[in-house]
Backbone and ligand atoms as CSV (ligand in chain L), in Angstrom:
chain,resi,resn,atom,element,x,y,z
A,1,MET,N,N,0.795,-1.195,0.001
A,1,MET,CA,C,-0.006,0.005,0.020
A,1,MET,C,C,0.869,1.235,0.046
A,2,ALA,N,N,0.504,2.182,-0.833
A,2,ALA,CA,C,1.334,3.433,-0.879
A,2,ALA,C,C,1.219,4.129,0.419
A,3,ARG,N,N,2.423,4.602,0.882
A,3,ARG,CA,C,2.428,5.412,2.144
A,3,ARG,C,C,2.504,6.878,1.805
A,4,ILE,N,N,1.333,7.479,1.419
A,4,ILE,CA,C,1.275,8.757,0.938
A,4,ILE,C,C,0.309,9.563,1.820
A,5,ALA,N,N,0.346,10.826,1.723
A,5,ALA,CA,C,-0.598,11.744,2.402
A,5,ALA,C,C,-0.780,12.986,1.695
A,6,GLU,N,N,-1.893,13.615,1.783
A,6,GLU,CA,C,-2.063,15.043,1.311
A,6,GLU,C,C,-2.966,15.748,2.415
A,7,VAL,N,N,-2.416,16.789,2.937
A,7,VAL,CA,C,-3.081,17.500,4.020
A,7,VAL,C,C,-3.131,18.971,3.712
A,8,THR,N,N,-4.300,19.528,3.825
A,8,THR,CA,C,-4.522,20.997,3.698
A,8,THR,C,C,-5.009,21.512,4.992
A,9,ARG,N,N,-4.436,22.689,5.438
A,9,ARG,CA,C,-4.900,23.345,6.703
A,9,ARG,C,C,-4.997,24.833,6.410
A,10,THR,N,N,-6.218,25.432,6.611
A,10,THR,CA,C,-6.340,26.799,6.472
A,10,THR,C,C,-6.846,27.484,7.802
A,11,THR,N,N,-6.105,28.544,8.223
A,11,THR,CA,C,-6.510,29.337,9.363
A,11,THR,C,C,-6.592,30.790,8.989
A,12,GLY,N,N,-6.821,31.671,9.862
A,12,GLY,CA,C,-6.697,33.073,9.665
A,12,GLY,C,C,-5.387,33.475,9.428
A,13,GLU,N,N,-4.320,32.732,9.775
A,13,GLU,CA,C,-2.948,33.173,9.619
A,13,GLU,C,C,-2.217,32.492,8.506
A,14,THR,N,N,-2.582,31.294,8.159
A,14,THR,CA,C,-1.827,30.529,7.092
A,14,THR,C,C,-2.767,29.641,6.341
A,15,ASP,N,N,-2.298,29.325,5.149
A,15,ASP,CA,C,-2.969,28.486,4.284
A,15,ASP,C,C,-1.906,27.484,3.715
A,16,ILE,N,N,-2.015,26.165,4.094
A,16,ILE,CA,C,-0.904,25.286,3.737
A,16,ILE,C,C,-1.330,23.966,3.216
A,17,THR,N,N,-0.759,23.537,2.125
A,17,THR,CA,C,-1.019,22.069,1.606
A,17,THR,C,C,0.307,21.378,1.446
A,18,ILE,N,N,0.310,20.156,1.941
A,18,ILE,CA,C,1.496,19.326,1.797
A,18,ILE,C,C,1.101,18.044,1.219
A,19,LYS,N,N,1.903,17.547,0.246
A,19,LYS,CA,C,1.752,16.202,-0.234
A,19,LYS,C,C,3.158,15.431,0.039
A,20,LEU,N,N,2.975,14.242,0.563
A,20,LEU,CA,C,4.188,13.484,1.098
A,20,LEU,C,C,4.126,12.046,0.610
A,21,ASP,N,N,5.129,11.544,0.073
A,21,ASP,CA,C,5.332,10.085,-0.127
A,21,ASP,C,C,6.555,9.612,0.587
A,22,LEU,N,N,6.285,8.788,1.655
A,22,LEU,CA,C,7.426,8.208,2.512
A,22,LEU,C,C,8.440,7.461,1.822
A,23,ASP,N,N,7.982,6.838,0.664
A,23,ASP,CA,C,8.822,5.947,-0.131
A,23,ASP,C,C,9.246,6.525,-1.456
A,24,GLY,N,N,9.561,7.791,-1.373
A,24,GLY,CA,C,9.883,8.523,-2.551
A,24,GLY,C,C,11.410,8.465,-2.858
A,25,SER,N,N,11.877,9.539,-3.587
A,25,SER,CA,C,13.243,9.553,-3.951
A,25,SER,C,C,13.904,10.842,-3.698
A,26,GLY,N,N,13.252,11.668,-2.833
A,26,GLY,CA,C,13.851,12.895,-2.522
A,26,GLY,C,C,13.457,14.041,-3.441
A,27,ARG,N,N,12.419,13.893,-4.258
A,27,ARG,CA,C,11.949,14.939,-5.133
A,27,ARG,C,C,11.165,15.977,-4.330
A,28,CYS,N,N,11.620,17.240,-4.296
A,28,CYS,CA,C,10.949,18.210,-3.475
A,28,CYS,C,C,10.548,19.452,-4.378
A,29,ASP,N,N,9.423,20.025,-4.008
A,29,ASP,CA,C,8.902,21.136,-4.648
A,29,ASP,C,C,8.264,22.023,-3.576
A,30,ILE,N,N,9.060,22.966,-3.059
A,30,ILE,CA,C,8.790,23.710,-1.842
A,30,ILE,C,C,8.593,25.204,-2.153
A,31,ALA,N,N,7.527,25.725,-1.642
A,31,ALA,CA,C,7.338,27.201,-1.747
A,31,ALA,C,C,6.587,27.684,-0.549
A,32,THR,N,N,7.202,28.285,0.373
A,32,THR,CA,C,6.619,28.827,1.622
A,32,THR,C,C,6.563,30.313,1.808
A,33,GLY,N,N,7.305,31.008,0.837
A,33,GLY,CA,C,7.298,32.453,1.041
A,33,GLY,C,C,8.483,32.909,1.862
A,34,VAL,N,N,9.266,31.904,2.527
A,34,VAL,CA,C,10.419,32.138,3.364
A,34,VAL,C,C,11.547,31.366,2.684
A,35,PRO,N,N,12.392,32.037,1.919
A,35,PRO,CA,C,13.411,31.268,1.121
A,35,PRO,C,C,14.335,30.466,1.921
A,36,PHE,N,N,14.807,30.860,3.126
A,36,PHE,CA,C,15.709,30.014,3.912
A,36,PHE,C,C,14.963,28.829,4.374
A,37,PHE,N,N,13.704,28.929,4.713
A,37,PHE,CA,C,12.928,27.759,5.114
A,37,PHE,C,C,12.652,26.780,3.961
A,38,ASP,N,N,12.461,27.358,2.837
A,38,ASP,CA,C,12.329,26.474,1.631
A,38,ASP,C,C,13.649,25.641,1.471
A,39,HIS,N,N,14.809,26.275,1.622
A,39,HIS,CA,C,16.055,25.586,1.534
A,39,HIS,C,C,16.179,24.447,2.634
A,40,MET,N,N,15.602,24.704,3.859
A,40,MET,CA,C,15.686,23.749,4.921
A,40,MET,C,C,14.722,22.554,4.639
A,41,LEU,N,N,13.569,22.795,4.131
A,41,LEU,CA,C,12.594,21.809,3.809
A,41,LEU,C,C,13.107,20.864,2.717
A,42,ASP,N,N,13.794,21.617,1.754
A,42,ASP,CA,C,14.335,20.869,0.609
A,42,ASP,C,C,15.456,19.934,1.085
A,43,ALA,N,N,16.302,20.364,2.091
A,43,ALA,CA,C,17.335,19.450,2.668
A,43,ALA,C,C,16.610,18.363,3.400
A,44,PHE,N,N,15.611,18.604,4.178
A,44,PHE,CA,C,14.864,17.531,4.926
A,44,PHE,C,C,14.318,16.451,3.935
A,45,GLY,N,N,13.685,16.924,2.895
A,45,GLY,CA,C,13.017,16.020,1.925
A,45,GLY,C,C,14.014,15.199,1.142
A,46,ARG,N,N,15.104,15.891,0.655
A,46,ARG,CA,C,16.077,15.258,-0.230
A,46,ARG,C,C,16.912,14.150,0.611
A,47,HIS,N,N,17.264,14.529,1.812
A,47,HIS,CA,C,18.060,13.656,2.572
A,47,HIS,C,C,17.226,12.584,3.296
A,48,GLY,N,N,15.967,12.837,3.396
A,48,GLY,CA,C,15.058,11.821,3.966
A,48,GLY,C,C,14.529,10.917,2.867
A,49,LEU,N,N,14.816,11.259,1.656
A,49,LEU,CA,C,14.335,10.553,0.411
A,49,LEU,C,C,12.793,10.448,0.387
A,50,PHE,N,N,12.236,11.601,0.898
A,50,PHE,CA,C,10.730,11.696,0.793
A,50,PHE,C,C,10.421,12.498,-0.463
A,51,ASP,N,N,9.338,12.245,-1.145
A,51,ASP,CA,C,8.906,13.133,-2.159
A,51,ASP,C,C,7.955,14.091,-1.441
A,52,LEU,N,N,8.147,15.417,-1.605
A,52,LEU,CA,C,7.576,16.371,-0.678
A,52,LEU,C,C,7.198,17.658,-1.499
A,53,MET,N,N,5.900,17.900,-1.452
A,53,MET,CA,C,5.376,19.207,-2.112
A,53,MET,C,C,4.846,20.052,-1.006
A,54,VAL,N,N,5.270,21.226,-0.851
A,54,VAL,CA,C,4.743,22.164,0.147
A,54,VAL,C,C,4.446,23.463,-0.491
A,55,ARG,N,N,3.139,23.871,-0.278
A,55,ARG,CA,C,2.738,25.171,-0.633
A,55,ARG,C,C,2.202,25.868,0.589
A,56,ALA,N,N,2.867,26.955,1.072
A,56,ALA,CA,C,2.373,27.689,2.213
A,56,ALA,C,C,2.278,29.156,1.884
A,57,THR,N,N,1.107,29.820,2.317
A,57,THR,CA,C,1.003,31.209,2.290
A,57,THR,C,C,0.745,31.581,3.633
A,58,GLY,N,N,1.298,32.622,4.272
A,58,GLY,CA,C,1.057,32.971,5.573
A,58,GLY,C,C,1.305,34.526,5.707
A,59,ASP,N,N,0.962,34.988,7.021
A,59,ASP,CA,C,1.120,36.394,7.269
A,59,ASP,C,C,2.456,36.776,7.550
A,60,VAL,N,N,3.430,36.536,6.533
A,60,VAL,CA,C,4.847,36.842,6.678
A,60,VAL,C,C,5.133,38.316,6.916
A,61,GLU,N,N,4.140,39.116,6.543
A,61,GLU,CA,C,4.260,40.534,6.836
A,61,GLU,C,C,4.345,40.846,8.396
A,62,VAL,N,N,3.698,39.986,9.208
A,62,VAL,CA,C,3.793,39.944,10.693
A,62,VAL,C,C,5.247,39.496,11.004
A,63,ASP,N,N,5.454,38.197,10.887
A,63,ASP,CA,C,6.792,37.629,10.699
A,63,ASP,C,C,6.635,36.165,10.268
A,64,ALA,N,N,7.701,35.370,10.157
A,64,ALA,CA,C,7.580,34.068,9.614
A,64,ALA,C,C,7.131,33.125,10.581
A,65,HIS,N,N,6.839,33.445,11.804
A,65,HIS,CA,C,6.573,32.460,12.867
A,65,HIS,C,C,5.370,31.602,12.520
A,66,HIS,N,N,4.204,32.195,12.151
A,66,HIS,CA,C,3.024,31.372,11.954
A,66,HIS,C,C,3.279,30.445,10.798
A,67,THR,N,N,3.868,30.939,9.722
A,67,THR,CA,C,4.081,30.105,8.558
A,67,THR,C,C,4.913,28.918,8.894
A,68,ILE,N,N,5.905,29.118,9.636
A,68,ILE,CA,C,6.889,28.016,9.951
A,68,ILE,C,C,6.367,27.009,10.967
A,69,GLU,N,N,5.610,27.542,11.986
A,69,GLU,CA,C,5.088,26.670,13.023
A,69,GLU,C,C,3.915,25.828,12.303
A,70,ASP,N,N,3.111,26.542,11.577
A,70,ASP,CA,C,1.932,25.797,10.921
A,70,ASP,C,C,2.440,24.835,9.811
A,71,THR,N,N,3.489,25.102,9.135
A,71,THR,CA,C,4.038,24.070,8.299
A,71,THR,C,C,4.480,22.889,9.004
A,72,GLY,N,N,5.079,23.145,10.194
A,72,GLY,CA,C,5.504,22.014,11.020
A,72,GLY,C,C,4.301,21.116,11.390
A,73,ILE,N,N,3.193,21.814,11.777
A,73,ILE,CA,C,1.908,21.079,12.113
A,73,ILE,C,C,1.482,20.272,10.994
A,74,VAL,N,N,1.379,20.765,9.779
A,74,VAL,CA,C,0.850,20.179,8.620
A,74,VAL,C,C,1.730,19.039,8.193
A,75,LEU,N,N,3.088,19.246,8.199
A,75,LEU,CA,C,4.047,18.215,7.846
A,75,LEU,C,C,3.916,17.054,8.797
A,76,GLY,N,N,3.734,17.338,10.103
A,76,GLY,CA,C,3.575,16.348,11.133
A,76,GLY,C,C,2.317,15.522,10.765
A,77,GLN,N,N,1.248,16.225,10.570
A,77,GLN,CA,C,-0.039,15.475,10.231
A,77,GLN,C,C,0.091,14.617,9.030
A,78,ALA,N,N,0.829,15.104,8.003
A,78,ALA,CA,C,1.051,14.311,6.798
A,78,ALA,C,C,1.834,13.063,7.126
A,79,PHE,N,N,2.870,13.091,8.007
A,79,PHE,CA,C,3.700,11.909,8.378
A,79,PHE,C,C,2.717,10.932,9.125
A,80,ALA,N,N,1.893,11.446,10.068
A,80,ALA,CA,C,0.936,10.576,10.903
A,80,ALA,C,C,0.035,9.882,9.902
A,81,GLN,N,N,-0.471,10.644,8.913
A,81,GLN,CA,C,-1.430,9.995,7.968
A,81,GLN,C,C,-0.788,8.942,7.094
A,82,ALA,N,N,0.454,9.314,6.597
A,82,ALA,CA,C,1.162,8.432,5.645
A,82,ALA,C,C,1.573,7.155,6.413
A,83,LEU,N,N,1.929,7.273,7.698
A,83,LEU,CA,C,2.377,6.083,8.446
A,83,LEU,C,C,1.262,5.140,8.767
A,84,GLY,N,N,-0.010,5.551,8.713
A,84,GLY,CA,C,-1.146,4.757,8.982
A,84,GLY,C,C,-1.087,3.965,10.258
A,85,GLY,N,N,-1.218,2.623,10.192
A,85,GLY,CA,C,-1.202,1.795,11.332
A,85,GLY,C,C,0.216,1.396,11.903
A,86,LYS,N,N,1.298,1.942,11.119
A,86,LYS,CA,C,2.616,1.759,11.443
A,86,LYS,C,C,3.190,0.257,11.435
A,87,GLU,N,N,2.433,-0.572,10.739
A,87,GLU,CA,C,2.890,-1.928,10.690
A,87,GLU,C,C,4.250,-1.972,9.873
A,88,GLY,N,N,5.132,-2.727,10.483
A,88,GLY,CA,C,6.417,-3.140,9.771
A,88,GLY,C,C,7.510,-2.010,9.825
A,89,ILE,N,N,7.260,-0.884,10.462
A,89,ILE,CA,C,8.242,0.155,10.460
A,89,ILE,C,C,9.449,-0.107,11.386
A,90,THR,N,N,10.545,0.501,11.066
A,90,THR,CA,C,11.761,0.320,11.870
A,90,THR,C,C,11.597,0.952,13.165
A,91,ARG,N,N,10.831,2.076,13.330
A,91,ARG,CA,C,10.450,2.762,14.557
A,91,ARG,C,C,11.563,3.729,15.163
A,92,PHE,N,N,12.668,3.191,15.458
A,92,PHE,CA,C,13.730,3.971,16.102
A,92,PHE,C,C,14.837,4.284,15.078
A,93,ALA,N,N,15.405,5.521,15.130
A,93,ALA,CA,C,16.647,5.830,14.295
A,93,ALA,C,C,17.297,7.039,15.006
A,94,ASP,N,N,18.662,6.928,14.760
A,94,ASP,CA,C,19.437,8.139,15.094
A,94,ASP,C,C,20.514,8.422,14.126
A,95,VAL,N,N,20.796,9.593,13.811
A,95,VAL,CA,C,21.828,9.959,12.913
A,95,VAL,C,C,22.634,11.205,13.397
A,96,ALA,N,N,23.809,11.314,12.988
A,96,ALA,CA,C,24.593,12.537,13.240
A,96,ALA,C,C,25.056,13.065,11.910
A,97,ILE,N,N,24.815,14.344,11.639
A,97,ILE,CA,C,25.153,14.931,10.416
A,97,ILE,C,C,26.219,16.065,10.613
A,98,PRO,N,N,27.340,15.888,9.938
A,98,PRO,CA,C,28.284,16.888,9.972
A,98,PRO,C,C,28.174,17.853,8.841
A,99,MET,N,N,28.496,19.149,9.135
A,99,MET,CA,C,28.529,20.202,8.013
A,99,MET,C,C,29.638,21.068,8.429
A,100,ASP,N,N,30.791,20.825,7.749
A,100,ASP,CA,C,31.963,21.581,8.129
A,100,ASP,C,C,32.237,21.536,9.666
A,101,GLU,N,N,32.352,22.586,10.398
A,101,GLU,CA,C,32.648,22.653,11.751
A,101,GLU,C,C,31.465,22.026,12.703
A,102,THR,N,N,30.262,21.926,11.983
A,102,THR,CA,C,29.047,21.586,12.786
A,102,THR,C,C,28.775,20.133,12.830
A,103,LEU,N,N,28.264,19.675,13.909
A,103,LEU,CA,C,27.804,18.312,14.047
A,103,LEU,C,C,26.476,18.280,14.821
A,104,VAL,N,N,25.401,17.741,14.203
A,104,VAL,CA,C,24.147,17.751,14.891
A,104,VAL,C,C,23.513,16.345,14.822
A,105,MET,N,N,23.103,15.899,16.047
A,105,MET,CA,C,22.386,14.581,16.070
A,105,MET,C,C,20.962,14.673,16.208
A,106,ALA,N,N,20.271,13.796,15.599
A,106,ALA,CA,C,18.807,13.684,15.747
A,106,ALA,C,C,18.489,12.152,16.002
A,107,ALA,N,N,17.573,11.994,17.067
A,107,ALA,CA,C,17.144,10.703,17.433
A,107,ALA,C,C,15.632,10.721,17.361
A,108,VAL,N,N,14.970,9.699,16.865
A,108,VAL,CA,C,13.550,9.677,16.706
A,108,VAL,C,C,12.919,8.283,17.060
A,109,ASP,N,N,11.796,8.376,17.680
A,109,ASP,CA,C,11.015,7.194,18.015
A,109,ASP,C,C,9.652,7.440,17.447
A,110,ILE,N,N,9.140,6.678,16.565
A,110,ILE,CA,C,7.702,6.863,16.087
A,110,ILE,C,C,6.845,6.272,17.193
A,111,SER,N,N,6.737,7.073,18.244
A,111,SER,CA,C,6.226,6.559,19.482
A,111,SER,C,C,4.671,6.665,19.716
A,112,GLY,N,N,4.036,7.552,18.899
A,112,GLY,CA,C,2.598,7.806,19.211
A,112,GLY,C,C,2.508,8.896,20.132
A,113,ARG,N,N,3.572,9.362,20.708
A,113,ARG,CA,C,3.461,10.464,21.748
A,113,ARG,C,C,4.367,11.682,21.125
A,114,GLY,N,N,3.721,12.734,20.887
A,114,GLY,CA,C,4.395,13.826,20.186
A,114,GLY,C,C,5.214,14.690,21.209
A,115,GLN,N,N,6.487,14.714,21.079
A,115,GLN,CA,C,7.263,15.497,21.951
A,115,GLN,C,C,8.576,15.742,21.404
A,116,ALA,N,N,9.167,16.892,21.553
A,116,ALA,CA,C,10.587,17.202,21.069
A,116,ALA,C,C,11.398,17.833,22.081
A,117,TYR,N,N,12.608,17.505,22.097
A,117,TYR,CA,C,13.717,18.060,23.036
A,117,TYR,C,C,14.840,18.580,22.241
A,118,CYS,N,N,14.948,19.805,22.072
A,118,CYS,CA,C,16.062,20.387,21.216
A,118,CYS,C,C,17.054,21.177,22.060
A,119,GLU,N,N,18.249,20.876,21.869
A,119,GLU,CA,C,19.394,21.596,22.468
A,119,GLU,C,C,20.243,22.105,21.164
A,120,LEU,N,N,19.895,23.318,20.722
A,120,LEU,CA,C,20.409,23.807,19.487
A,120,LEU,C,C,20.846,25.189,19.652
A,121,PRO,N,N,21.962,25.438,20.387
A,121,PRO,CA,C,22.402,26.846,20.606
A,121,PRO,C,C,22.757,27.473,19.280
A,122,LEU,N,N,22.309,28.652,19.018
A,122,LEU,CA,C,22.649,29.336,17.745
A,122,LEU,C,C,23.263,30.662,18.031
A,123,PRO,N,N,24.410,30.764,17.340
A,123,PRO,CA,C,25.298,31.913,17.711
A,123,PRO,C,C,24.704,33.303,17.256
A,124,THR,N,N,23.789,33.298,16.299
A,124,THR,CA,C,23.275,34.549,15.786
A,124,THR,C,C,21.739,34.494,15.813
A,125,GLU,N,N,21.053,35.600,15.948
A,125,GLU,CA,C,19.587,35.699,16.011
A,125,GLU,C,C,18.960,35.566,14.689
A,126,ARG,N,N,19.747,35.756,13.617
A,126,ARG,CA,C,19.216,35.654,12.224
A,126,ARG,C,C,20.281,35.060,11.247
A,127,VAL,N,N,19.653,34.307,10.308
A,127,VAL,CA,C,20.456,33.898,9.145
A,127,VAL,C,C,19.710,34.695,7.972
A,128,GLY,N,N,20.373,35.681,7.447
A,128,GLY,CA,C,19.667,36.601,6.440
A,128,GLY,C,C,18.470,37.135,7.096
A,129,ALA,N,N,17.303,36.977,6.599
A,129,ALA,CA,C,16.048,37.490,7.216
A,129,ALA,C,C,15.378,36.463,8.049
A,130,PHE,N,N,16.001,35.267,8.248
A,130,PHE,CA,C,15.325,34.188,8.920
A,130,PHE,C,C,15.715,34.210,10.486
A,131,ASP,N,N,14.595,34.285,11.264
A,131,ASP,CA,C,14.814,34.274,12.694
A,131,ASP,C,C,15.248,32.856,13.231
A,132,THR,N,N,16.467,32.740,13.709
A,132,THR,CA,C,17.024,31.424,14.000
A,132,THR,C,C,16.154,30.635,15.012
A,133,GLU,N,N,15.473,31.308,15.932
A,133,GLU,CA,C,14.704,30.609,16.939
A,133,GLU,C,C,13.503,29.807,16.403
A,134,LEU,N,N,13.179,30.156,15.138
A,134,LEU,CA,C,12.066,29.580,14.481
A,134,LEU,C,C,12.359,28.097,14.156
A,135,ALA,N,N,13.601,27.763,14.056
A,135,ALA,CA,C,14.016,26.315,13.716
A,135,ALA,C,C,13.457,25.368,14.736
A,136,VAL,N,N,13.674,25.678,15.980
A,136,VAL,CA,C,13.146,24.713,17.057
A,136,VAL,C,C,11.566,24.749,17.116
A,137,GLU,N,N,11.046,25.988,16.855
A,137,GLU,CA,C,9.563,26.030,16.825
A,137,GLU,C,C,9.003,25.043,15.790
A,138,PHE,N,N,9.677,24.907,14.671
A,138,PHE,CA,C,9.285,23.997,13.561
A,138,PHE,C,C,9.385,22.567,14.092
A,139,PHE,N,N,10.503,22.226,14.768
A,139,PHE,CA,C,10.668,20.800,15.329
A,139,PHE,C,C,9.746,20.448,16.354
A,140,TYR,N,N,9.380,21.384,17.292
A,140,TYR,CA,C,8.299,21.154,18.289
A,140,TYR,C,C,6.973,20.876,17.623
A,141,ALA,N,N,6.570,21.732,16.661
A,141,ALA,CA,C,5.278,21.546,16.041
A,141,ALA,C,C,5.198,20.239,15.279
A,142,PHE,N,N,6.319,19.988,14.517
A,142,PHE,CA,C,6.440,18.768,13.673
A,142,PHE,C,C,6.274,17.519,14.569
A,143,ALA,N,N,7.005,17.391,15.628
A,143,ALA,CA,C,7.070,16.159,16.479
A,143,ALA,C,C,5.655,16.043,17.087
A,144,ARG,N,N,5.026,17.138,17.586
A,144,ARG,CA,C,3.793,17.050,18.212
A,144,ARG,C,C,2.720,16.488,17.289
A,145,ASP,N,N,2.624,16.910,16.113
A,145,ASP,CA,C,1.547,16.476,15.170
A,145,ASP,C,C,1.944,15.231,14.480
A,146,ALA,N,N,3.275,14.895,14.299
A,146,ALA,CA,C,3.600,13.574,13.683
A,146,ALA,C,C,3.435,12.446,14.812
A,147,ARG,N,N,3.299,12.992,16.078
A,147,ARG,CA,C,3.208,11.997,17.188
A,147,ARG,C,C,4.569,11.178,17.303
A,148,VAL,N,N,5.685,11.795,17.197
A,148,VAL,CA,C,6.960,11.190,17.364
A,148,VAL,C,C,7.749,11.821,18.536
A,149,THR,N,N,8.582,11.041,19.124
A,149,THR,CA,C,9.522,11.544,20.052
A,149,THR,C,C,10.766,11.979,19.408
A,150,LEU,N,N,11.204,13.217,19.527
A,150,LEU,CA,C,12.343,13.710,18.741
A,150,LEU,C,C,13.340,14.395,19.677
A,151,HIS,N,N,14.610,13.954,19.544
A,151,HIS,CA,C,15.660,14.721,20.164
A,151,HIS,C,C,16.543,15.304,19.155
A,152,VAL,N,N,16.973,16.561,19.274
A,152,VAL,CA,C,17.881,17.211,18.371
A,152,VAL,C,C,18.990,17.783,19.295
A,153,ARG,N,N,20.268,17.406,19.000
A,153,ARG,CA,C,21.361,17.883,19.940
A,153,ARG,C,C,22.522,18.385,19.037
A,154,GLU,N,N,22.916,19.663,19.215
A,154,GLU,CA,C,23.988,20.168,18.602
A,154,GLU,C,C,25.358,19.710,19.378
A,155,LEU,N,N,26.161,18.905,18.738
A,155,LEU,CA,C,27.368,18.342,19.335
A,155,LEU,C,C,28.552,19.309,19.123
A,156,ALA,N,N,28.522,20.084,18.094
A,156,ALA,CA,C,29.557,21.125,17.692
A,156,ALA,C,C,28.915,22.012,16.676
A,157,GLY,N,N,29.399,23.308,16.660
A,157,GLY,CA,C,28.920,24.182,15.696
A,157,GLY,C,C,29.211,25.585,16.030
A,158,ALA,N,N,29.508,26.415,14.984
A,158,ALA,CA,C,29.832,27.829,15.157
A,158,ALA,C,C,29.069,28.755,14.162
A,159,ASN,N,N,28.488,28.156,13.176
A,159,ASN,CA,C,27.767,28.946,12.136
A,159,ASN,C,C,26.319,28.483,12.127
A,160,SER,N,N,25.436,29.581,12.273
A,160,SER,CA,C,23.928,29.403,12.440
A,160,SER,C,C,23.414,28.665,11.228
A,161,HIS,N,N,23.860,29.076,10.070
A,161,HIS,CA,C,23.401,28.457,8.806
A,161,HIS,C,C,23.730,26.937,8.831
A,162,HIS,N,N,24.937,26.689,9.118
A,162,HIS,CA,C,25.341,25.239,9.162
A,162,HIS,C,C,24.528,24.365,10.210
A,163,ILE,N,N,24.319,25.008,11.384
A,163,ILE,CA,C,23.769,24.344,12.490
A,163,ILE,C,C,22.236,23.942,12.192
A,164,ILE,N,N,21.542,24.999,11.620
A,164,ILE,CA,C,20.167,24.723,11.334
A,164,ILE,C,C,20.026,23.764,10.064
A,165,GLU,N,N,20.887,23.870,9.191
A,165,GLU,CA,C,20.817,22.970,8.028
A,165,GLU,C,C,21.096,21.573,8.365
A,166,ALA,N,N,22.192,21.474,9.208
A,166,ALA,CA,C,22.537,20.076,9.672
A,166,ALA,C,C,21.373,19.507,10.491
A,167,ALA,N,N,20.688,20.301,11.281
A,167,ALA,CA,C,19.588,19.823,12.113
A,167,ALA,C,C,18.443,19.296,11.159
A,168,PHE,N,N,18.098,20.070,10.126
A,168,PHE,CA,C,17.044,19.654,9.335
A,168,PHE,C,C,17.390,18.415,8.515
A,169,LYS,N,N,18.664,18.289,8.013
A,169,LYS,CA,C,19.114,17.053,7.408
A,169,LYS,C,C,19.131,15.872,8.365
A,170,ALA,N,N,19.523,16.082,9.575
A,170,ALA,CA,C,19.531,15.016,10.552
A,170,ALA,C,C,18.128,14.532,10.837
A,171,VAL,N,N,17.208,15.433,11.003
A,171,VAL,CA,C,15.809,14.991,11.367
A,171,VAL,C,C,15.195,14.330,10.138
A,172,GLY,N,N,15.459,14.793,8.977
A,172,GLY,CA,C,14.981,14.203,7.701
A,172,GLY,C,C,15.541,12.781,7.591
A,173,ARG,N,N,16.792,12.649,7.765
A,173,ARG,CA,C,17.507,11.378,7.702
A,173,ARG,C,C,17.116,10.417,8.770
A,174,ALA,N,N,16.846,10.867,9.974
A,174,ALA,CA,C,16.334,10.045,11.103
A,174,ALA,C,C,14.912,9.671,10.843
A,175,MET,N,N,14.041,10.542,10.281
A,175,MET,CA,C,12.700,10.163,9.943
A,175,MET,C,C,12.680,8.996,8.838
A,176,ARG,N,N,13.554,9.210,7.894
A,176,ARG,CA,C,13.654,8.192,6.824
A,176,ARG,C,C,13.860,6.801,7.378
A,177,PHE,N,N,14.861,6.709,8.221
A,177,PHE,CA,C,15.276,5.299,8.701
A,177,PHE,C,C,14.175,4.835,9.651
A,178,ALA,N,N,13.546,5.709,10.467
A,178,ALA,CA,C,12.601,5.277,11.474
A,178,ALA,C,C,11.233,4.770,10.735
A,179,CYS,N,N,10.933,5.480,9.649
A,179,CYS,CA,C,9.736,5.173,8.935
A,179,CYS,C,C,9.923,3.977,7.968
A,180,GLU,N,N,11.191,3.662,7.703
A,180,GLU,CA,C,11.501,2.647,6.683
A,180,GLU,C,C,10.839,1.298,7.088
A,181,LEU,N,N,10.334,0.556,6.095
A,181,LEU,CA,C,9.805,-0.792,6.411
A,181,LEU,C,C,10.977,-1.728,6.608
A,182,ASP,N,N,10.877,-2.514,7.682
A,182,ASP,CA,C,11.912,-3.543,8.003
A,182,ASP,C,C,11.257,-4.874,7.772
A,183,PRO,N,N,11.764,-5.659,6.788
A,183,PRO,CA,C,11.092,-6.917,6.397
A,183,PRO,C,C,11.020,-7.931,7.583
A,184,ARG,N,N,11.961,-7.705,8.526
A,184,ARG,CA,C,11.949,-8.705,9.706
A,184,ARG,C,C,10.943,-8.282,10.708
A,185,VAL,N,N,10.259,-7.159,10.622
A,185,VAL,CA,C,9.296,-6.702,11.611
A,185,VAL,C,C,7.891,-7.228,11.092
A,186,SER,N,N,7.236,-7.967,11.989
A,186,SER,CA,C,5.856,-8.254,11.533
A,186,SER,C,C,4.913,-7.520,12.515
A,187,GLY,N,N,3.919,-6.866,11.979
A,187,GLY,CA,C,2.901,-6.085,12.693
A,187,GLY,C,C,3.547,-4.789,13.198
A,188,VAL,N,N,2.965,-4.284,14.319
A,188,VAL,CA,C,3.409,-3.056,14.806
A,188,VAL,C,C,4.577,-3.242,15.872
A,189,PRO,N,N,5.712,-2.616,15.695
A,189,PRO,CA,C,6.825,-2.883,16.519
A,189,PRO,C,C,6.686,-2.257,17.954
A,190,SER,N,N,5.760,-2.791,18.748
A,190,SER,CA,C,5.554,-2.323,20.153
A,190,SER,C,C,5.069,-3.525,20.925
A,191,THR,N,N,5.537,-3.645,22.212
A,191,THR,CA,C,5.098,-4.585,23.101
A,191,THR,C,C,3.541,-4.431,23.418
A,192,LYS,N,N,3.145,-3.191,23.265
A,192,LYS,CA,C,1.720,-2.915,23.564
A,192,LYS,C,C,0.820,-3.236,22.405
A,193,GLY,N,N,1.385,-3.470,21.206
A,193,GLY,CA,C,0.669,-3.805,20.024
A,193,GLY,C,C,0.094,-2.731,19.224
A,194,SER,N,N,0.373,-1.459,19.712
A,194,SER,CA,C,0.036,-0.234,18.973
A,194,SER,C,C,0.923,0.838,19.251
A,195,LEU,N,N,1.029,1.787,18.373
A,195,LEU,CA,C,1.842,2.996,18.599
A,195,LEU,C,C,0.957,4.184,18.322
L,1,MN,MN,MN,22.742,25.942,3.065
């Protein structure tokens, strides 16, 4: 069965549509109105080997906060939908991604309980026009609505662009391996019988 999802969410602040194929090849088509965020979602999708289409329009004249948080919500919902009953998944994954001087680790459990713990010190408040604190807002929203446990840890880093980009690549890559079907797993990989 195809592990795909399409989710649209419209509020007074944002209008977002996401199409996701968990078993894709990293083809991304991203337009959020926030160029640095497009670059990050592209890194997430390509290195997660997800096919990912994102269309977001939001009140970026206020700031990018609503657009980025709500895109995290919708992307999380798309993962939850595409994972379905979670039969046969690997469930746990951890990766560390280097980017020059930076090293960021992400660990994920497709746990059914949405929670994120981020230790991602960023040396600058902005990368270009992008508010760096919004990176963790995205991960919190994503983990909550994907219903995954997510840890993101900066092990080394001096450049905010590198740190944020390594974090998105690490989370994408960890989600790839956690979502991947393991032929040795039968049913849902939990002693409780559900996730
Ligand atoms: Mn970059």
